[in-house]
C-alpha positions as CSV (number, residue, x, y, z in Angstrom):
1,M,134.5,210.8,251.4
2,K,136.1,208.0,251.1
3,K,132.8,206.7,251.6
4,V,131.3,208.4,248.5
5,L,133.8,207.0,246.3
6,A,133.1,203.1,247.3
7,G,129.1,204.1,246.9
8,A,126.5,201.8,247.7
9,A,124.9,199.3,245.5
10,I,122.0,200.8,244.2
11,G,120.2,198.7,241.1
12,G,119.4,200.3,237.9
13,A,115.9,199.5,238.1
14,A,115.8,201.3,241.7
15,A,116.9,204.2,240.4
16,A,115.0,203.9,237.2
17,V,111.7,204.4,239.2
18,T,113.8,207.2,242.2
19,V,114.0,209.5,239.0
20,L,109.7,209.1,238.1
21,V,110.0,209.8,241.5
22,L,112.0,212.9,241.5
23,R,110.4,214.1,238.6
24,R,107.1,214.7,239.9
25,R,108.4,216.0,243.2
26,L,110.9,217.9,242.0
27,G,110.9,218.8,238.7
28,P,113.1,217.9,235.6
29,L,116.5,220.0,236.5
30,R,116.4,219.1,240.0
31,A,115.0,215.6,239.8
32,G,118.2,215.6,237.1
33,R,121.2,216.7,239.1
34,G,120.0,214.3,242.2
35,L,119.3,211.5,239.9
36,A,123.2,212.0,238.6
37,A,124.5,211.5,241.7
38,L,122.4,209.0,242.4
39,Q,123.7,207.1,239.5
40,L,127.4,208.0,240.2
41,A,126.5,206.4,243.4
42,A,125.3,202.7,242.0
43,R,128.2,202.6,239.2
44,G,130.7,203.1,242.0
45,G,129.0,200.5,244.1
46,L,128.5,198.1,241.4
47,R,132.1,199.1,240.6
48,Y,132.7,197.1,243.8
49,A,130.4,194.6,243.8
50,G,131.7,193.5,240.6
51,S,135.3,193.1,241.6
52,A,134.3,191.2,245.0
53,P,134.6,187.9,244.1
54,R,138.3,189.0,243.0
55,L,139.3,191.2,246.2
56,F,138.1,188.1,248.3
57,A,140.0,185.6,246.4
58,A,143.4,188.4,246.6
59,A,145.3,188.7,248.8
60,G,148.5,190.7,250.7
61,A,149.9,193.3,248.0
62,E,147.8,192.1,245.0
63,R,144.3,192.5,247.0
64,Q,145.7,196.4,247.8
65,Q,146.3,197.1,244.0
66,L,142.9,195.8,243.4
67,R,141.8,198.3,245.6
68,N,143.8,200.8,244.7
69,D,143.4,200.5,240.8
70,L,139.3,200.2,242.2
71,A,139.1,203.8,243.6
72,L,141.2,205.5,240.9
73,Q,138.2,204.5,238.4
74,T,135.9,205.1,241.1
75,A,137.6,208.4,241.0
76,E,138.3,208.9,237.3
77,D,134.1,208.5,237.4
78,V,133.8,211.2,240.1
79,A,136.2,214.0,238.4
80,D,134.4,213.4,235.5
81,T,130.7,213.2,236.2
82,L,130.8,216.3,238.6
83,G,133.1,218.4,236.4
84,A,130.7,218.1,233.8
85,M,128.3,218.4,236.8
86,K,129.2,221.9,238.0
87,G,127.7,223.2,240.8
88,V,127.6,222.9,244.1
89,L,128.0,219.2,243.9
90,M,131.2,220.2,241.8
91,K,132.6,221.6,245.1
92,I,131.6,218.5,247.3
93,G,133.8,217.0,244.6
94,Q,136.3,219.8,245.0
95,M,137.0,219.2,249.1
96,A,137.1,215.8,248.5
97,S,140.5,216.5,246.5
98,Y,142.7,218.0,249.3
99,V,140.7,216.6,252.9
100,D,140.4,213.0,252.6
101,E,142.9,211.3,254.2
102,G,142.8,207.8,253.0
103,L,142.8,208.9,249.8
104,S,145.6,207.5,247.3
105,P,148.1,209.9,245.4
106,A,147.4,208.5,241.9
107,V,143.5,208.9,243.2
108,R,144.0,212.5,244.8
109,R,145.6,213.2,241.2
110,T,142.6,212.0,239.4
111,L,139.7,214.2,241.7
112,A,142.4,217.4,241.4
113,R,141.0,218.2,238.1
114,L,138.0,219.2,239.6
115,Q,140.7,222.2,241.3
116,D,141.0,224.2,238.3
117,S,141.0,221.8,234.8
118,V,137.1,220.8,234.3
119,P,134.9,220.6,230.9
120,P,134.7,224.1,229.9
121,M,131.8,225.9,228.4
122,S,131.4,226.8,224.1
123,P,133.2,229.9,223.3
124,E,130.0,230.6,221.9
125,L,128.1,230.5,224.7
126,A,131.2,233.0,226.9
127,A,130.7,235.8,224.0
128,Q,126.7,235.0,224.3
129,M,126.9,235.6,228.6
130,I,130.0,238.6,227.4
131,E,127.5,240.4,225.4
132,E,124.2,240.2,227.7
133,E,126.3,241.6,230.4
134,L,128.9,243.8,229.4
135,G,126.5,244.7,226.2
136,L,128.9,244.4,223.0
137,P,130.4,241.0,221.9
138,P,134.1,239.9,223.5
139,D,136.3,240.9,220.5
140,Q,134.5,244.4,220.7
141,V,134.8,245.1,224.4
142,F,138.4,243.9,224.6
143,A,141.1,244.6,222.0
144,R,142.2,241.1,221.9
145,W,140.0,238.3,223.5
146,D,141.4,234.6,223.7
147,P,137.8,232.2,223.1
148,E,139.6,229.7,225.0
149,P,139.8,229.2,228.9
150,I,142.5,229.1,230.6
151,A,141.0,227.9,234.0
152,A,137.1,226.6,234.0
153,A,135.6,225.6,237.5
154,S,132.2,225.2,239.7
155,I,130.7,228.1,238.5
156,G,133.0,230.0,235.6
157,Q,135.4,229.9,233.4
158,V,138.1,232.1,233.0
159,H,139.4,233.8,229.7
160,R,142.7,235.7,228.4
161,A,142.0,239.5,227.1
162,I,143.6,242.5,226.4
163,T,142.0,245.6,226.9
164,H,141.7,248.8,224.7
165,D,144.1,251.1,227.1
166,G,146.8,247.7,226.8
167,R,145.9,246.1,230.1
168,A,146.5,241.7,230.3
169,V,143.5,240.5,231.9
170,A,141.7,237.7,233.2
171,V,137.8,237.3,232.8
172,K,135.6,234.9,234.5
173,V,132.4,234.4,232.9
174,Q,129.8,232.6,234.5
175,Y,128.2,229.1,232.8
176,P,125.0,230.5,231.7
177,G,122.1,228.5,234.0
178,I,124.6,227.8,236.4
179,A,121.8,229.9,239.4
180,E,119.3,227.7,238.5
181,T,121.4,224.7,238.5
182,M,122.9,225.7,241.5
183,A,119.4,226.4,243.0
184,A,118.4,222.7,242.8
185,D,121.1,221.3,244.2
186,L,120.4,223.6,247.1
187,A,116.9,222.7,246.7
188,N,118.0,218.7,247.0
189,V,118.3,218.3,250.3
190,S,117.7,215.4,251.5
191,L,120.5,214.0,248.6
192,L,122.9,217.3,250.3
193,R,121.4,215.8,254.0
194,R,123.0,212.7,252.3
195,M,126.5,213.3,251.2
196,L,127.4,215.9,253.5
197,R,126.3,213.1,256.9
198,V,129.0,211.4,254.9
199,T,131.3,214.4,255.3
200,A,130.9,215.5,258.1
201,P,128.7,213.0,260.3
202,S,128.5,214.8,263.6
203,Q,127.2,218.5,262.6
204,D,124.4,219.7,262.5
205,V,123.7,219.1,258.9
206,D,120.7,221.5,259.0
207,A,122.6,224.6,259.5
208,L,125.3,223.8,257.7
209,I,123.5,223.8,254.3
210,G,122.1,226.7,255.6
211,E,125.2,228.6,255.6
212,L,126.1,227.0,252.2
213,R,123.2,227.6,250.7
214,D,123.9,231.2,251.6
215,R,127.4,231.8,251.0
216,V,126.5,229.4,246.9
217,L,123.9,232.1,246.4
218,E,126.5,235.5,247.6
219,E,128.6,233.5,245.0
220,L,126.6,233.7,241.9
221,D,126.9,237.4,242.1
222,Y,129.9,238.4,240.4
223,R,129.8,242.3,241.6
224,R,130.1,241.0,245.6
225,E,133.3,238.9,244.6
226,A,134.5,242.3,243.1
227,D,133.9,244.1,246.1
228,N,135.3,241.4,247.9
229,Q,138.5,240.9,246.2
230,R,138.5,245.3,246.1
231,L,138.5,244.4,250.0
232,M,141.4,242.1,250.5
233,A,143.4,244.1,247.4
234,A,143.0,247.0,249.4
235,Y,144.4,245.8,253.0
236,F,147.1,243.4,251.2
237,S,148.2,246.3,248.7
238,G,152.4,246.5,248.7
239,H,152.7,243.8,250.8
240,P,156.5,241.9,250.1
241,T,154.7,238.3,249.5
242,I,150.7,238.8,249.3
243,H,149.6,239.9,246.0
244,I,145.7,240.2,244.8
245,P,145.1,241.0,241.5
246,E,143.5,244.5,241.1
247,I,139.1,244.5,239.4
248,V,138.7,246.2,236.5
249,G,135.1,247.8,237.9
250,E,134.0,248.8,234.0
251,L,134.1,245.1,232.7
252,S,132.8,243.8,235.9
253,A,129.1,243.1,236.3
254,R,126.6,240.4,237.6
255,R,127.8,237.5,235.9
256,V,131.5,238.2,234.2
257,V,134.5,239.7,236.8
258,T,137.6,241.1,234.9
259,S,140.7,241.5,237.0
260,E,144.6,242.4,236.4
261,L,145.8,238.6,234.8
262,S,148.2,236.8,237.1
263,A,150.5,233.8,235.8
264,G,152.7,231.8,238.8
265,A,153.1,228.3,238.7
266,R,150.1,226.2,240.1
267,F,150.4,224.3,243.2
268,A,151.2,220.8,241.6
269,E,154.6,222.9,240.9
270,L,155.0,223.9,243.8
271,T,155.0,220.4,244.9
272,S,158.0,219.2,243.8
273,W,159.7,222.9,244.4
274,P,162.7,222.5,247.1
275,Q,161.2,222.9,250.7
276,R,162.6,225.7,251.5
277,E,159.9,227.2,249.2
278,K,157.5,225.3,250.2
279,D,157.9,226.7,253.3
280,L,158.2,230.3,252.3
281,A,154.8,229.3,250.4
282,A,153.0,228.2,253.3
283,E,154.0,230.6,255.8
284,T,152.3,233.2,253.1
285,I,149.7,231.5,252.7
286,Y,148.9,231.0,256.8
287,R,149.7,235.1,257.4
288,F,146.9,235.6,254.8
289,V,144.2,233.9,256.2
290,F,144.6,235.1,260.0
291,R,145.4,238.6,258.5
292,S,142.6,238.4,256.4
293,L,140.5,237.1,259.9
294,Y,141.6,238.9,262.9
295,E,142.6,242.5,260.7
296,V,139.9,242.5,257.5
297,H,137.2,240.8,260.0
298,A,136.8,238.3,257.0
299,F,137.7,234.7,255.8
300,N,138.1,233.4,252.3
301,G,136.2,230.2,252.6
302,D,137.4,228.6,249.6
303,P,141.1,227.4,250.1
304,H,141.6,225.0,247.6
305,P,145.1,224.7,245.3
306,G,143.4,225.9,242.1
307,N,143.2,229.6,244.3
308,Y,147.3,230.4,244.2
309,L,149.8,231.0,241.9
310,F,153.2,230.6,243.6
311,H,156.3,232.9,242.5
312,G,159.1,231.7,244.7
313,G,160.8,233.7,247.8
314,G,157.1,233.0,249.4
315,R,155.1,235.2,247.0
316,V,152.0,233.8,246.6
317,T,149.2,235.3,244.4
318,F,145.6,235.1,245.9
319,L,142.4,234.4,243.0
320,D,139.1,233.9,243.7
321,F,137.2,235.7,246.7
322,G,133.4,234.3,246.0
323,L,132.9,232.4,249.2
324,V,134.2,235.0,251.7
325,K,133.1,234.9,254.9
326,H,132.4,238.2,256.7
327,F,132.7,238.5,260.4
328,T,131.7,241.2,263.5
329,L,134.0,241.9,266.2
330,A,131.2,240.3,268.3
331,E,131.7,237.0,265.9
332,L,135.7,237.1,266.3
333,Q,135.8,237.6,269.9
334,P,134.9,233.5,271.1
335,L,137.6,232.6,268.3
336,M,139.9,234.9,270.4
337,N,139.3,234.2,273.9
338,M,139.8,230.3,272.7
339,A,143.0,230.8,271.6
340,R,144.1,232.8,274.3
341,K,142.8,230.1,276.9
342,L,144.6,227.6,276.0
343,C,147.6,228.9,273.8
344,V,148.6,231.9,275.8
345,E,147.0,231.4,279.0
346,N,147.0,227.9,279.7
347,D,143.6,227.9,281.4
348,P,141.8,225.0,280.1
349,E,138.7,226.0,282.5
350,A,138.3,229.4,281.0
351,F,139.1,227.6,277.8
352,R,136.2,225.6,278.4
353,A,134.0,228.0,279.2
354,S,134.9,230.2,276.0
355,L,134.1,227.5,274.2
356,E,130.6,227.2,276.2
357,D,129.8,230.7,275.2
358,A,130.5,230.3,271.7
359,G,128.6,227.3,271.0
360,F,130.9,225.2,270.4
361,L,130.0,223.4,273.8
362,R,126.9,222.6,275.2
363,P,127.3,223.6,278.9
364,G,127.1,221.4,281.6
365,A,128.4,218.7,279.4
366,P,128.8,215.4,282.1
367,L,132.4,215.8,280.9
368,S,135.7,216.4,282.3
369,T,137.7,219.5,281.3
370,D,140.6,217.3,280.1
371,T,138.7,214.6,278.3
372,I,137.5,217.8,276.4
373,V,141.0,219.9,276.2
374,D,142.8,216.5,275.2
375,H,139.4,216.3,272.1
376,L,140.3,219.6,270.9
377,A,144.2,219.8,271.4
378,V,145.0,218.8,267.9
379,F,143.4,221.8,266.7
380,Y,145.7,224.0,268.7
381,Q,149.0,221.9,268.0
382,T,150.4,224.2,266.0
383,I,150.4,227.1,267.8
384,R,150.2,226.3,271.7
385,K,153.9,226.3,272.6
386,P,157.3,228.5,270.0
387,G,159.4,225.9,268.1
388,R,159.7,225.0,264.5
389,L,157.0,222.3,263.7
390,T,156.4,220.2,260.8
391,I,152.4,220.3,259.6
392,T,152.5,216.2,258.0
393,G,150.2,214.8,256.2
394,D,149.9,212.1,259.0
395,Y,149.1,216.1,261.3
396,A,146.2,217.4,258.8
397,S,144.7,213.8,259.2
398,S,143.9,213.8,262.3
399,V,143.0,216.9,262.0
400,V,140.2,215.5,260.0
401,R,139.4,212.6,261.5
402,R,139.5,214.3,264.9
403,F,137.0,217.3,263.6
404,F,134.6,213.4,262.5
405,D,135.4,212.0,265.5
406,L,131.9,210.1,266.5
407,R,133.4,207.9,268.9
408,S,134.7,210.0,271.2
409,P,132.4,210.8,274.3
410,V,132.7,214.9,273.8
411,A,131.3,214.5,270.0
412,E,127.7,214.2,271.2
413,Y,128.2,217.2,273.2
414,V,130.0,219.4,270.4
415,S,128.7,221.4,266.8
416,I,129.9,224.1,265.2
417,P,127.6,227.6,264.9
418,R,126.4,228.4,262.3
419,S,128.5,231.9,262.0
420,Y,131.5,229.6,262.0
421,V,130.7,227.2,259.9
422,I,132.9,228.4,257.0
423,L,135.4,228.9,259.2
424,Q,136.6,225.1,259.3
425,R,137.8,225.4,256.4
426,I,140.9,225.9,258.4
427,N,140.8,222.8,259.6
428,L,139.7,221.2,257.3
429,G,141.4,223.0,253.7
430,L,144.0,224.8,255.0
431,F,146.4,222.5,257.0
432,A,145.7,219.9,254.4
433,L,147.1,222.0,251.6
434,L,149.7,223.1,254.4
435,G,150.3,218.7,255.2
436,E,150.8,218.3,251.4
437,L,153.4,220.5,251.7
438,T,154.9,219.2,254.8
439,A,155.4,222.9,255.3
440,T,157.8,223.3,258.5
441,A,158.0,226.5,260.6
442,D,157.6,228.2,264.0
443,W,153.5,228.9,263.8
444,R,153.4,230.0,267.6
445,T,155.6,232.7,267.2
446,I,153.7,233.7,263.8
447,A,151.1,234.1,265.1
448,E,151.8,235.9,268.1
449,E,152.8,238.5,265.2
450,I,148.8,238.4,263.9
451,W,146.7,237.8,267.4
452,P,145.0,240.8,268.3
453,F,146.0,240.2,272.2
454,V,149.7,239.6,271.7
455,Q,152.6,241.9,270.7
456,G,154.6,239.4,269.3
457,P,158.0,241.0,267.7
458,P,158.5,239.8,263.8
459,S,160.0,236.3,263.7
460,T,161.3,235.8,260.0
461,P,162.3,237.6,257.4
462,I,158.8,237.8,255.9
463,G,157.8,238.7,259.3
464,E,160.3,241.5,259.4
465,A,159.3,242.8,255.5
466,E,155.6,242.7,256.7
467,A,156.0,244.7,259.9
468,A,158.0,247.4,257.9
469,W,155.0,247.0,255.4
470,R,152.5,247.8,258.3
471,R,154.3,250.6,259.6
472,A,154.3,251.9,256.2
473,R,150.8,251.6,256.1
474,G,149.5,252.4,259.1
475,H,147.8,249.2,260.0
476,T,147.0,249.1,263.5
477,R,146.4,246.1,265.7
478,A,143.5,247.0,267.7
479,A,141.3,248.6,264.9
480,G,142.0,245.6,262.1
481,I,142.1,248.3,259.3
482,P,144.1,250.6,257.5
483,G,144.7,254.1,259.4
484,R,143.0,253.9,262.4
């Protein structure tokens, strides 16, 4: 994404010709959004080209300051443009805000606006959507309605309200026309290929686009999101540190979803808290991700900072369940085999075989097993052996670099099967967040508490509380769901 920010110098005349071709071939909406993305890249390229003489003449700290200023100006342009466009392209910008290891703190903060603070729709449009979906205007559906949104994101914005029975709720309202907008983005396959080849150059881009299309189209139906949130809320009900707001079903529909209102600190505030608090929050996020995967057989594929609220003592509220991938046990088995063979049994050859069985590694690749393990070990570094370990920003960056490393001899023979595309947000999102928190824990012993194939005892105070909760709820390892 650093290359996206830098852009390429595309002349205005070429862009004008491009839009005529796009409009003729693709239609006005799709062409307009494609042009906006091209113009964004053009402005970045022209900005850098215009500053080239100054950069060439400068040296040392002055040159670095010029580069930082240019990157910040470009980030401002990216945040403003993609924030206004919303949809799929905004989601790519959200990912850049917490994945790219090359971004300066100022640039990262600028792009972080895309996480939960983008231009909202007007109060009149929000009210229109409520009436279309729930049958009455918001001041009649609710006892009290705040027309000013408390958050605005890629496909909808959130308003506070009070129900007629006195409950404080958060009402997420989908932007009108966003379905058509996202369909236009997804139909711009050539544009998506270009952007994804920059951010994921070693992957099967067509598979990435296919999985992205499926998940994004699911996300547009808030009834599906409500079902996902109900599933997670039911499983984690009563958990000592994980909270998921309850859905208010009678006030939810295809383009409106209403849930219990939650308050808490945002991620930016958490980063200023004492390290002990950051470590506890990181442990809860880690437990949530892997308990969801191994026991609910689902992964919330949008682990970006805007989807968490923090309350101290490790307590975290998890928001936004639109982008959830559900797995069968057969799909999860290869992932469990890989972790067990490498981290528990320490059997490199069996690890290699499990990679081939899952489709991550081409069978018979002319590479030594040591080379393969060396290439992939970075993804397992936190859980290969017990002991307290700090997930630094440098480690998170090394995970990202290895994920996109085309120079490795292994790159030619590895790929991500479509079923596991969303799971790579663990590598690209979760560890970036933990790295930003410089979170420290014994990640291996926590993993042993969660792995279905290891019966590890509680290893932390949160683990002790979680174990008591599991006993009280009747959770079982084998079934992965309560009471079986």
